[in-house]
C-alpha positions as CSV (number, residue, x, y, z in Angstrom):
1,X,10.9,169.4,-43.1
2,X,11.1,173.0,-41.6
3,X,10.5,171.0,-38.0
4,X,6.7,171.0,-38.9
5,X,4.2,167.8,-39.8
6,X,3.1,168.2,-44.1
7,X,0.1,166.4,-45.1
8,X,-0.9,166.0,-49.0
9,X,-4.9,165.5,-49.1
10,X,-6.5,164.7,-52.3
11,X,-9.7,167.0,-53.3
12,X,-11.4,166.0,-56.6
13,X,-9.6,169.0,-58.4
14,X,-6.1,167.5,-57.1
15,X,-3.8,167.2,-54.2
16,X,-3.7,170.0,-51.2
17,X,-0.7,170.5,-49.7
18,X,-1.3,171.1,-45.5
19,X,1.4,172.1,-43.0
20,X,0.2,171.6,-39.0
21,X,1.1,174.4,-36.6
22,X,1.0,175.4,-33.4
23,X,-2.6,177.3,-34.4
24,X,-3.4,174.0,-36.0
25,X,-3.9,172.6,-39.9
26,X,-3.4,175.5,-42.5
27,X,-3.6,174.7,-46.0
28,X,-0.7,176.5,-48.6
29,X,-3.1,177.7,-51.5
30,X,-0.8,179.0,-53.3
31,X,0.5,176.6,-54.9
32,X,-3.7,174.9,-55.1
33,X,-3.7,176.0,-58.7
34,X,-0.4,174.4,-59.9
35,X,-1.5,170.8,-58.2
36,X,-5.2,171.4,-60.2
37,X,-5.8,168.1,-62.0
38,X,-3.2,165.9,-60.5
39,X,-4.1,162.7,-59.5
40,X,-5.2,163.6,-56.0
41,X,-4.3,159.8,-54.3
42,X,-0.4,160.0,-53.6
43,X,2.5,158.6,-51.9
44,X,5.2,161.1,-50.9
45,X,9.2,161.1,-50.2
46,X,10.6,164.0,-48.4
47,X,13.9,165.4,-48.3
48,X,15.1,168.5,-47.0
49,X,13.4,171.0,-48.9
50,X,11.7,169.3,-51.6
51,X,9.0,166.4,-51.6
52,X,8.8,164.1,-54.5
53,X,5.7,163.0,-55.0
54,X,3.7,159.6,-56.8
55,X,0.0,160.3,-58.1
56,X,-2.0,157.3,-59.4
57,X,-4.5,157.4,-61.7
58,X,-6.6,154.4,-63.0
59,X,-3.8,153.6,-66.1
60,X,-0.9,156.0,-65.8
61,X,1.6,157.4,-62.9
62,X,2.5,161.0,-62.8
63,X,5.5,162.0,-60.7
64,X,5.9,165.3,-59.3
65,X,7.9,167.6,-56.9
66,X,6.5,170.4,-54.6
67,X,9.9,172.8,-53.5
68,X,11.0,175.3,-51.5
69,X,14.0,177.2,-51.2
70,X,14.0,178.9,-48.3
71,X,14.0,178.4,-44.1
72,X,10.6,179.7,-43.7
73,X,7.7,177.8,-43.5
74,X,5.5,180.6,-44.5
75,X,7.4,181.1,-48.2
76,X,5.4,179.8,-51.4
77,X,5.8,176.1,-52.1
78,X,6.1,175.5,-56.2
79,X,5.0,172.4,-58.2
80,X,7.1,170.9,-60.9
81,X,5.9,167.9,-62.8
82,X,8.6,165.3,-63.6
83,X,7.4,163.0,-65.7
84,X,4.1,160.7,-66.5
85,X,4.8,157.2,-66.4
86,X,2.7,154.7,-68.2
87,X,2.2,150.6,-67.6
88,X,3.0,147.7,-70.1
89,X,-0.1,147.8,-71.4
90,X,-2.2,150.7,-71.8
91,X,-5.3,149.0,-70.3
92,X,-3.6,147.8,-67.3
93,X,-5.1,149.0,-64.4
94,X,-2.8,150.5,-61.1
95,X,-4.6,150.7,-57.7
96,X,-2.0,152.0,-55.6
97,X,1.6,152.7,-55.9
98,X,4.9,154.0,-53.7
99,X,7.8,155.8,-54.6
100,X,11.2,156.1,-52.3
101,X,14.8,156.4,-53.3
102,X,18.0,154.3,-52.5
103,X,21.3,155.2,-51.1
104,X,22.6,156.5,-54.1
105,X,19.7,159.3,-54.6
106,X,18.1,157.5,-57.3
107,X,14.5,157.2,-57.3
108,X,12.0,154.2,-57.8
109,X,8.4,153.7,-58.3
110,X,6.6,150.4,-57.8
111,X,3.1,149.7,-58.8
112,X,1.0,146.9,-59.7
113,X,-0.2,147.2,-63.2
114,X,-3.0,144.7,-64.2
115,X,-1.6,141.4,-62.8
116,X,2.2,142.6,-63.4
117,X,4.6,144.1,-60.3
118,X,6.4,146.9,-62.0
119,X,9.0,149.2,-60.6
120,X,10.3,152.2,-62.9
121,X,13.8,154.3,-62.2
122,X,15.5,157.8,-62.7
123,X,18.2,157.7,-66.0
124,X,20.2,160.9,-64.7
125,X,19.0,163.5,-62.4
126,X,14.7,163.4,-62.3
127,X,14.2,164.8,-65.9
128,X,14.5,161.2,-67.3
129,X,12.4,158.1,-66.1
130,X,12.8,154.5,-67.8
131,X,9.8,152.2,-69.0
132,X,8.5,149.7,-67.0
133,X,10.5,147.4,-65.6
134,X,8.5,144.0,-65.0
135,X,9.7,142.1,-61.5
136,X,7.1,139.8,-61.2
137,X,3.4,138.8,-63.3
138,X,0.8,136.1,-63.2
139,X,-0.6,137.3,-59.5
140,X,-4.1,139.1,-59.1
141,X,-5.8,141.8,-59.9
142,X,-6.5,142.7,-56.1
143,X,-2.5,142.4,-55.3
144,X,-0.4,145.2,-54.8
145,X,3.3,145.9,-53.8
146,X,5.3,148.2,-52.4
147,X,8.7,149.7,-52.9
148,X,11.1,150.5,-49.4
149,X,14.5,151.5,-48.9
150,X,16.5,149.4,-47.4
151,X,19.9,149.4,-45.5
152,X,22.0,147.4,-48.6
153,X,19.2,149.5,-51.4
154,X,15.5,149.0,-52.3
155,X,12.8,146.1,-52.0
156,X,9.5,145.9,-53.7
157,X,7.8,143.4,-51.5
158,X,4.1,142.2,-53.1
159,X,1.5,139.8,-52.1
160,X,0.2,136.8,-54.3
161,X,-2.7,135.5,-53.5
162,X,-2.6,133.1,-56.0
163,X,0.5,131.7,-54.4
164,X,-0.9,132.1,-51.2
165,X,2.7,133.9,-51.0
166,X,4.3,137.2,-49.7
167,X,7.2,138.0,-51.9
168,X,10.0,140.4,-52.0
169,X,12.8,140.9,-54.7
170,X,15.7,143.5,-53.5
171,X,17.5,145.9,-55.5
172,X,21.9,146.7,-54.3
173,X,23.2,150.1,-54.7
174,X,25.1,150.1,-57.5
175,X,24.1,147.2,-59.5
176,X,23.0,148.0,-62.9
177,X,18.9,149.7,-62.8
178,X,17.9,146.1,-64.2
179,X,20.0,143.7,-61.8
180,X,17.4,142.6,-58.9
181,X,17.6,140.1,-56.3
182,X,16.0,136.2,-56.8
183,X,12.3,136.4,-55.7
184,X,12.4,136.0,-52.3
185,X,9.6,133.8,-50.4
186,X,8.5,136.3,-46.6
187,X,6.1,133.7,-46.0
188,X,3.4,131.1,-48.1
189,X,0.4,129.1,-47.9
190,X,-2.4,129.7,-44.6
191,X,-3.9,132.3,-46.5
192,X,-0.8,134.7,-45.1
193,X,-1.4,137.1,-48.2
194,X,-4.2,140.0,-49.0
195,X,-3.9,143.6,-50.4
196,X,-2.6,145.2,-47.2
197,X,1.1,146.0,-47.3
198,X,3.0,149.2,-45.0
199,X,6.6,149.0,-44.0
200,X,9.0,151.1,-42.4
201,X,13.2,151.5,-42.3
202,X,14.4,151.6,-39.2
203,X,17.6,153.1,-38.4
204,X,19.6,149.9,-37.8
205,X,18.4,148.3,-41.1
206,X,15.6,146.5,-39.8
207,X,12.7,146.5,-42.3
208,X,9.1,146.0,-40.6
209,X,5.8,145.1,-42.5
210,X,2.5,145.0,-41.3
211,X,0.7,142.9,-44.0
212,X,-3.0,141.8,-43.6
213,X,-3.9,138.1,-44.1
214,X,-6.5,136.3,-45.9
215,X,-8.0,134.1,-43.2
216,X,-11.5,136.3,-42.5
217,X,-12.0,134.2,-39.5
218,X,-13.6,134.6,-35.7
219,X,-11.2,133.8,-33.4
220,X,-8.0,133.7,-35.9
221,X,-5.4,136.4,-36.2
222,X,-6.4,139.1,-39.3
223,X,-2.6,140.5,-39.1
224,X,1.0,139.5,-39.7
225,X,3.8,142.0,-38.8
226,X,7.1,140.4,-40.6
227,X,10.4,141.4,-39.5
228,X,14.2,141.7,-41.5
229,X,16.3,141.8,-40.5
230,X,19.6,143.7,-40.9
231,X,21.0,140.6,-42.2
232,X,18.2,139.4,-44.0
233,X,16.5,137.1,-42.0
234,X,12.5,137.0,-41.9
235,X,10.6,136.2,-39.3
236,X,6.6,136.3,-39.4
237,X,4.3,136.7,-35.9
238,X,0.6,136.9,-36.4
239,X,-1.5,139.6,-34.6
240,X,-4.8,140.9,-33.8
241,X,-8.1,138.5,-33.6
242,X,-11.0,139.2,-35.5
243,X,-14.0,138.9,-33.3
244,X,-17.9,137.9,-33.6
245,X,-18.9,141.5,-34.9
246,X,-15.3,143.5,-34.9
247,X,-13.1,143.6,-38.0
248,X,-9.1,144.9,-38.2
249,X,-8.2,146.1,-40.7
250,X,-5.4,148.1,-42.8
251,X,-2.6,147.8,-40.7
252,X,0.4,150.3,-40.2
253,X,3.9,150.0,-38.7
254,X,6.2,153.2,-37.8
255,X,10.3,153.4,-37.0
256,X,11.0,155.5,-34.5
257,X,14.2,156.6,-34.2
258,X,15.5,154.3,-30.5
259,X,15.3,151.3,-32.7
260,X,13.4,149.5,-29.5
261,X,10.3,151.3,-30.1
262,X,8.0,150.4,-32.7
263,X,4.1,150.3,-33.2
264,X,1.8,149.5,-35.1
265,X,-1.8,150.6,-35.6
266,X,-5.3,149.8,-37.5
267,X,-9.0,150.3,-37.9
268,X,-10.8,148.6,-35.5
269,X,-14.8,148.8,-36.6
270,X,-18.2,147.3,-34.8
271,X,-20.1,145.8,-37.4
272,X,-23.4,145.1,-35.7
273,X,-24.1,148.5,-35.9
274,X,-25.3,149.6,-39.5
275,X,-23.2,151.5,-41.7
276,X,-20.8,153.9,-41.3
277,X,-20.4,150.5,-38.2
278,X,-18.5,152.4,-34.7
279,X,-15.0,152.5,-35.8
280,X,-11.9,153.8,-34.2
281,X,-7.8,153.6,-35.2
282,X,-5.9,151.7,-32.5
283,X,-1.6,152.2,-31.6
284,X,0.4,150.1,-29.7
285,X,3.8,149.6,-29.2
286,X,5.2,146.5,-30.8
287,X,6.4,144.0,-28.1
288,X,7.8,140.4,-30.1
289,X,8.0,138.5,-26.4
290,X,4.3,138.5,-25.6
291,X,2.0,136.2,-27.8
292,X,-0.1,139.2,-28.5
293,X,2.6,141.4,-30.0
294,X,1.0,144.3,-28.7
295,X,1.9,146.0,-25.7
296,X,-1.3,147.5,-24.6
297,X,-3.0,148.8,-27.1
298,X,-4.7,152.0,-26.8
299,X,-7.7,154.0,-28.7
300,X,-6.1,157.0,-30.2
301,X,-8.9,158.2,-32.8
302,X,-12.7,157.9,-32.5
303,X,-14.5,160.1,-33.9
304,X,-18.1,161.5,-32.4
305,X,-20.6,159.5,-32.5
306,X,-23.0,163.2,-33.6
307,X,-20.1,161.9,-37.1
308,X,-21.7,159.3,-38.2
309,X,-18.6,158.3,-39.4
310,X,-16.8,155.6,-40.7
311,X,-13.0,156.7,-39.8
312,X,-10.4,154.5,-41.7
313,X,-6.8,154.7,-43.9
314,X,-5.1,155.6,-40.4
315,X,-1.7,156.8,-42.6
316,X,1.9,158.1,-41.0
317,X,5.2,159.2,-42.4
318,X,7.6,157.3,-44.5
319,X,10.7,158.1,-42.6
320,X,11.5,156.9,-38.6
321,X,9.5,159.1,-36.2
322,X,12.0,161.3,-35.5
323,X,13.1,162.1,-31.5
324,X,11.9,165.9,-30.4
325,X,8.7,166.4,-32.3
326,X,5.2,165.0,-31.5
327,X,4.7,161.5,-33.9
328,X,1.6,162.5,-35.8
329,X,-0.7,160.1,-37.5
330,X,-4.2,160.7,-39.5
331,X,-7.0,159.0,-40.6
332,X,-10.0,160.1,-42.5
333,X,-13.7,159.1,-42.8
334,X,-16.1,159.1,-45.8
335,X,-17.2,162.2,-45.5
336,X,-13.5,163.7,-46.1
337,X,-12.5,164.7,-42.7
338,X,-9.5,164.1,-41.6
339,X,-7.9,163.6,-37.9
340,X,-4.9,163.5,-35.9
341,X,-3.2,161.8,-33.8
342,X,-0.1,161.9,-31.8
343,X,1.4,158.9,-30.9
344,X,3.9,160.5,-28.3
345,X,0.6,160.5,-25.7
346,X,0.3,156.6,-26.3
347,X,3.9,156.4,-25.2
348,X,3.9,158.5,-21.9
349,X,0.2,157.0,-20.7
350,X,1.5,153.3,-21.6
351,X,4.7,154.2,-19.0
352,X,2.5,156.0,-16.7
């Protein structure tokens, strides 16, 4: 957006908007007051001049929009609260939520509420939203879901640790909002499910999902890359073994405008060292022809030891990385510090 990278970062008072400039990251404090009281934990969907966001509270979701009607980054932004979304039951706990737009411009929000996989959707131009539509139920309270764009519409993927399964249902553009495809089994058995899911849709329509499993055994893969072709066919590729002291967690995947270049990252921490351990963020290009899946993984974020920090929760964009821009990812530590890495540096080093 505006040839800049942006980040919506949490504070105890609410979200804060940050812009990456040639002089470093700067905060847009002009909207701080209007963001006060909103949930700090958010997921965002960015268009050309607007950012539509879902904020997560324990028992509700707030959808709001950040707007800038001009083409210059220094002009103030505005905030508009669109709606508050409630779960099916008032006591249903919500851990996380995601937001996406389909090919018709309709917005969808997905979240696990209690033990139910739910979606909410716009009924008109953003002003009215539906009640929760339950896509599945009877999962564990620790399970999560994610909504992702597809070339034919949108899909909701969720973990089911009770059935040891990863599942999906899809909605096609143009179909009535309540009409969804049957439950689709992506993978089942062998402790394949855990509550870590991250997706990225490549320009050719291939959907990439980085997930953690529940194997948690030394010498066994802890992650699975799940790939859905544009024709809807799945393959599942385990990767990254757990070692005696090193615990990999929180995998993500990011596509690029080049369909052949997909990257995945994760946290790796040395548990032989007392908390906050010795943690780092590792990224690699994905090569599905390799048994390891990862092509020359590299450490991209590793805080100076003087910070005594446990770095975790790496995050990237929902859309593929653009060709003519730095490829920025962020991660944070337990003290609220935020770190960045430019993954184009990784590509340059790997190819030289």
